[in-house]
C-alpha positions as CSV (number, residue, x, y, z in Angstrom):
1,M,0.3,0.1,-0.1
2,A,1.4,3.5,-0.9
3,S,1.7,6.3,1.6
4,T,0.4,9.6,1.2
5,G,3.9,10.9,0.6
6,A,4.8,8.6,-2.1
7,L,1.5,9.9,-4.2
8,A,2.8,13.0,-4.0
9,S,3.6,14.7,-7.4
10,T,5.3,17.8,-6.0
11,P,8.4,17.0,-3.0
12,V,7.8,19.2,0.4
13,T,10.1,21.9,-0.1
14,A,10.8,25.1,2.0
15,V,10.8,28.7,0.0
16,S,14.3,29.5,-1.2
17,D,14.4,32.5,1.0
18,L,12.9,33.6,4.3
19,D,13.6,37.3,5.5
20,L,13.0,36.7,9.2
21,Q,12.4,40.7,9.5
22,R,9.6,40.6,7.0
23,Y,7.9,37.6,8.4
24,A,8.0,39.0,11.4
25,G,4.8,40.4,13.1
26,T,1.3,38.9,13.9
27,W,0.0,35.9,11.7
28,H,-3.8,34.9,11.7
29,E,-4.4,31.1,11.0
30,I,-7.0,30.4,8.1
31,A,-6.9,26.5,8.4
32,R,-4.8,23.7,10.1
33,L,-4.3,20.2,10.1
34,P,-5.3,18.8,13.8
35,M,-2.2,19.3,16.0
36,W,-2.5,18.1,20.1
37,F,-1.2,21.0,21.4
38,Q,-3.7,23.1,19.2
39,R,-6.9,20.6,20.4
40,K,-8.7,23.5,22.6
41,C,-8.1,26.1,20.0
42,E,-11.5,27.4,18.8
43,K,-11.2,30.8,17.0
44,D,-8.9,33.8,16.8
45,V,-5.8,31.9,16.5
46,T,-2.5,33.8,16.1
47,A,1.3,33.4,16.0
48,H,3.3,36.6,16.5
49,Y,7.3,36.5,15.7
50,T,10.3,38.5,16.8
51,P,13.2,38.4,15.8
52,N,16.0,38.2,18.5
53,P,19.6,39.7,17.9
54,D,21.0,36.2,18.0
55,G,19.5,35.1,14.9
56,T,16.5,33.1,16.5
57,V,12.9,34.2,16.5
58,A,10.4,34.4,19.6
59,V,7.3,32.7,18.8
60,R,3.9,33.6,21.0
61,N,0.9,31.4,20.0
62,S,-2.5,32.1,21.0
63,C,-5.8,31.3,20.5
64,V,-9.4,31.3,22.3
65,T,-11.1,28.1,23.5
66,A,-15.1,27.5,23.1
67,E,-15.1,28.6,26.7
68,G,-13.9,32.4,25.4
69,K,-10.5,31.6,27.6
70,T,-7.1,32.8,25.6
71,I,-4.7,30.6,26.4
72,A,-0.9,31.0,24.7
73,S,2.3,29.4,24.3
74,D,5.6,30.8,23.7
75,G,9.0,29.6,22.1
76,V,11.6,30.0,19.8
77,A,12.4,29.3,16.4
78,R,15.8,28.8,14.7
79,R,17.5,28.1,11.3
80,P,19.1,24.8,11.5
81,E,20.9,25.1,8.2
82,P,22.1,28.5,7.1
83,Y,22.1,28.0,3.5
84,A,18.3,26.2,3.7
85,R,16.3,29.8,4.6
86,G,13.0,28.8,4.6
87,K,13.9,25.8,6.8
88,L,13.1,26.5,10.5
89,Q,12.6,25.0,13.9
90,V,10.6,25.9,16.9
91,R,10.8,24.6,20.4
92,F,8.0,25.2,22.8
93,A,10.0,23.2,25.6
94,P,12.0,25.0,28.3
95,A,15.3,26.7,27.0
96,W,17.3,24.1,29.3
97,L,16.1,21.3,27.3
98,S,17.2,22.6,24.0
99,W,20.0,20.5,23.6
100,V,17.6,17.3,23.3
101,P,17.1,16.9,19.5
102,L,13.3,15.9,20.1
103,V,12.5,19.1,21.4
104,W,13.0,20.8,17.9
105,A,9.9,20.4,15.6
106,D,10.5,21.0,11.6
107,Y,8.6,24.0,10.4
108,W,9.0,25.0,6.5
109,V,7.6,27.7,4.9
110,I,6.3,26.1,1.9
111,A,4.7,29.0,-0.1
112,L,4.8,32.8,0.6
113,D,3.5,35.5,-0.7
114,D,5.9,38.1,-2.3
115,D,4.7,40.7,-0.1
116,Y,4.1,38.4,3.1
117,R,0.3,38.7,3.1
118,W,0.4,34.9,3.4
119,A,2.0,31.9,4.1
120,M,1.9,27.9,4.2
121,V,4.1,26.4,6.7
122,G,4.2,22.5,6.7
123,Q,7.0,19.9,7.8
124,P,8.5,17.1,5.5
125,G,6.2,14.2,7.4
126,R,3.3,15.9,6.0
127,K,1.5,15.7,9.3
128,Y,1.0,19.3,10.2
129,L,0.0,22.3,8.1
130,W,-0.8,25.7,8.6
131,I,-2.5,28.4,6.4
132,L,-1.6,31.7,7.9
133,S,-2.8,35.2,7.0
134,R,-1.5,38.7,7.7
135,E,-5.5,39.3,8.1
136,P,-8.1,37.3,9.9
137,T,-9.6,36.7,6.3
138,L,-8.2,34.9,3.0
139,D,-9.2,35.2,-0.5
140,R,-10.9,32.3,-1.8
141,K,-9.1,32.0,-4.8
142,T,-5.6,32.1,-3.0
143,F,-6.9,29.8,-0.3
144,E,-8.0,27.0,-3.1
145,A,-4.5,27.4,-4.7
146,L,-2.8,26.8,-1.4
147,K,-4.7,23.9,-0.6
148,A,-4.1,22.3,-4.1
149,Q,-0.4,22.9,-3.6
150,A,-0.4,21.4,-0.4
151,V,-2.5,18.5,-2.2
152,A,0.0,18.2,-4.9
153,M,3.0,17.7,-2.0
154,G,1.0,15.0,-0.5
155,Y,-0.8,16.5,2.4
156,D,-4.0,14.9,3.2
157,L,-6.5,17.6,3.6
158,A,-9.5,15.7,4.8
159,P,-9.3,16.8,8.7
160,L,-8.3,20.5,7.6
161,I,-9.5,22.9,10.3
162,M,-11.1,26.3,9.1
163,S,-10.2,28.3,12.2
164,G,-10.6,31.9,9.9
165,K,-12.5,33.3,7.2
166,V,-12.3,32.7,3.5
167,E,-14.1,35.0,1.3
């Protein structure tokens, strides 16, 4: 039996260049594949990125639960390879555990608008995917194009969770 990844017509690849200064700021989640850490997130899902002087990026993810409570988690992102600029790794574990390889997760920007208005983030195992926008709403044409690109890379979008608006 073939795996989803084997059926992909396009490999999962990161964008060739990611300007961390331009990527900084707040992103609104439009859609995602289910992820355990986000199981309570119902709406207003955002990620805020702040470049640090050492080349890493502070990450703050937040959302509103079904009970109306805002929850957040803080982490850090780094470039694991200086030459693969669209590939990042993120960690939400305490800093004293940063030496443990398993606390770092792949965070690849796999599609990015030239003006940094939207982005699609995934990882090579095709288990996680996020479609992000600078605004809480993304136009339907862009959203459908990003979904098609994800499917071509072998992502199964059947369990896709809509957390933002598409118009």
